[in-house]
C-alpha positions in Angstrom: -21.4 10.4 -30.8 -21.6 12.6 -27.8 -18.0 11.5 -26.8 -16.7 13.1 -30.0 -17.2 16.8 -29.4 -16.2 17.6 -33.0 -19.1 15.5 -34.2 -21.9 17.1 -32.1 -23.1 20.7 -32.2 -25.6 22.4 -30.0 -26.9 24.7 -32.7 -29.0 22.7 -35.2 -28.4 25.3 -37.9 -24.7 24.2 -37.9 -25.5 20.5 -38.2 -24.9 18.6 -41.4 -26.7 15.4 -40.3 -29.3 14.5 -37.7 -29.7 11.1 -36.0 -33.2 9.6 -36.0 -33.3 7.4 -32.8 -35.0 4.2 -34.0 -35.0 0.6 -33.1 -36.7 -1.9 -35.5 -36.1 -4.6 -33.0 -37.9 -2.7 -30.2 -40.8 -2.1 -32.5 -41.0 -5.8 -33.1 -40.8 -6.7 -29.4 -43.4 -4.2 -28.3 -45.9 -4.0 -31.2 -45.7 -7.0 -33.5 -48.5 -9.6 -33.0 -46.5 -12.9 -33.1 -47.2 -15.1 -36.1 -49.7 -12.6 -37.6 -47.3 -11.9 -40.6 -48.7 -8.3 -40.5 -46.2 -5.5 -39.9 -48.5 -2.7 -41.0 -48.9 -1.4 -37.4 -45.1 -1.1 -37.1 -44.9 0.9 -40.3 -47.8 3.1 -39.1 -46.2 3.8 -35.7 -42.9 4.8 -37.4 -44.8 7.0 -39.9 -46.5 8.8 -36.9 -43.0 9.1 -35.3 -41.5 10.7 -38.3 -44.5 13.1 -38.6 -44.1 14.0 -35.0 -40.4 14.8 -35.6 -41.3 16.9 -38.7 -43.9 18.8 -36.7 -41.7 19.5 -33.7 -38.4 20.2 -35.4 -38.2 22.4 -38.5 -34.8 20.9 -39.4 -36.6 17.8 -40.8 -38.6 19.9 -43.1 -35.7 21.7 -44.7 -34.8 18.6 -46.7 -37.7 16.2 -46.1 -35.4 14.1 -43.9 -32.5 13.8 -46.5 -30.0 15.1 -43.9 -31.2 12.7 -41.3 -29.8 9.2 -40.7 -31.0 6.1 -38.9 -29.2 2.9 -37.9 -31.0 -0.4 -37.9 -29.7 -4.0 -37.9 -32.9 -5.8 -38.4 -34.4 -7.4 -41.6 -37.6 -5.5 -41.2 -36.1 -2.0 -41.1 -36.1 -1.4 -44.9 -39.9 -2.3 -45.0 -40.7 -0.2 -41.9 -38.9 2.9 -43.1 -40.1 2.7 -46.7 -42.1 5.7 -48.0 -42.3 8.0 -44.9 -38.5 7.8 -44.2 -37.5 7.2 -47.8 -35.2 10.2 -48.0 -33.2 9.4 -44.8 -29.7 8.0 -45.0 -30.0 4.4 -43.7 -27.2 2.5 -42.1 -28.5 -1.0 -42.4 -27.2 -4.5 -41.8 -29.5 -5.6 -44.6 -28.1 -4.2 -47.9 -30.6 -5.9 -50.2 -31.4 -3.5 -53.0 -34.7 -5.2 -53.6 -35.6 -4.3 -50.0 -35.1 -0.6 -50.4 -31.4 -0.2 -49.9 -30.2 2.7 -52.1 -26.6 2.3 -53.4 -24.9 5.7 -53.2 -27.0 7.0 -50.3 -27.3 4.2 -47.8 -24.5 2.5 -45.8 -24.1 -1.2 -45.2 -23.1 -2.3 -41.7 -21.7 -5.6 -40.7 -24.2 -7.5 -38.7 -23.0 -8.6 -35.3 -24.8 -11.3 -33.3 -23.7 -11.7 -29.7 -24.5 -15.4 -29.0 -23.7 -15.2 -25.3 -24.3 -12.1 -23.2 -22.4 -13.5 -20.3 -19.3 -14.3 -22.4 -19.6 -12.2 -25.6 -16.0 -13.1 -26.8 -16.6 -16.9 -26.5 -17.0 -17.5 -30.2 -14.4 -15.0 -31.4 -10.9 -15.9 -32.4 -9.4 -18.8 -34.2 -6.0 -19.2 -35.8 -4.2 -16.3 -37.5 -5.4 -15.7 -41.1 -2.2 -17.2 -42.5 -3.0 -20.5 -40.9 -6.7 -20.7 -41.9 -7.6 -23.2 -44.6 -10.7 -21.5 -46.1 -10.4 -18.4 -48.2 -14.1 -17.5 -48.0 -17.1 -18.9 -46.3 -20.8 -18.0 -46.8 -24.0 -19.8 -45.7 -27.4 -18.3 -45.5 -30.8 -18.1 -47.1 -30.8 -17.3 -50.8 -32.8 -14.1 -51.2 -32.3 -10.7 -52.6 -30.2 -9.7 -55.6 -26.6 -10.7 -54.7 -27.0 -14.0 -52.8 -28.2 -16.0 -55.8 -25.3 -14.6 -57.9 -22.8 -15.5 -55.2 -24.2 -19.1 -55.1 -24.2 -19.4 -58.9 -20.6 -18.2 -59.4 -18.8 -19.7 -56.3 -20.7 -22.7 -55.0 -18.7 -25.9 -55.6 -16.3 -24.1 -58.0 -13.2 -23.5 -55.8 -12.1 -25.8 -53.0 -10.9 -22.7 -51.0 -14.3 -21.2 -51.1 -17.0 -22.8 -48.8 -20.2 -21.4 -50.2 -23.6 -22.8 -49.2 -27.2 -21.7 -49.2 -28.7 -22.7 -45.9 -26.2 -24.9 -44.1 -26.9 -28.5 -45.1 -27.7 -30.8 -42.2 -24.7 -33.1 -42.7 -22.3 -30.1 -42.8 -24.0 -28.4 -39.8 -23.4 -31.6 -37.7 -19.8 -32.0 -38.8 -18.8 -28.4 -38.4 -21.1 -25.5 -37.4 -21.3 -22.0 -38.7 -18.9 -20.6 -36.1 -16.2 -23.1 -36.8 -16.4 -22.3 -40.5 -16.0 -18.6 -39.8 -13.0 -19.3 -37.5 -11.3 -21.3 -40.3 -12.0 -18.6 -42.9 -9.5 -15.9 -44.0 
């Protein structure tokens, strides 16, 4: 954002939005007790963080955080930001409405997983879309509101659509997720 001078102002009274620097993944790495299945401490730390922002910067208080936004590509972010950061605009890779995503306020981001830090472009590419055989591909756990509907309406209904829940072991052996993506339009 700093590279786009028209997007950044020095006078906070002229700002329309404020970024809340936040990393759900770093909270997990530094504070989560592995296999405890308890994320309450992550939520508490983030609550204290937002309270510290509110105490230090009066611009949080003018809207209760509604003119603030955060970006998080981690499944836990909706849970961690619920309640104390409820009014913030959330740019999330998890757009599950049952997890706190608010249609009309929040923004869905495409999740990107870099499989190889040494060669991040290794799994990209494939044939041009006109030469790809699959119209659409989806595979993943069936949770939330939209995924069961996607499975119900498209799984095994159209040969051009490869729709799975979790990848079946036989399919995963024949052709992995990356290969399916490369063959999809």
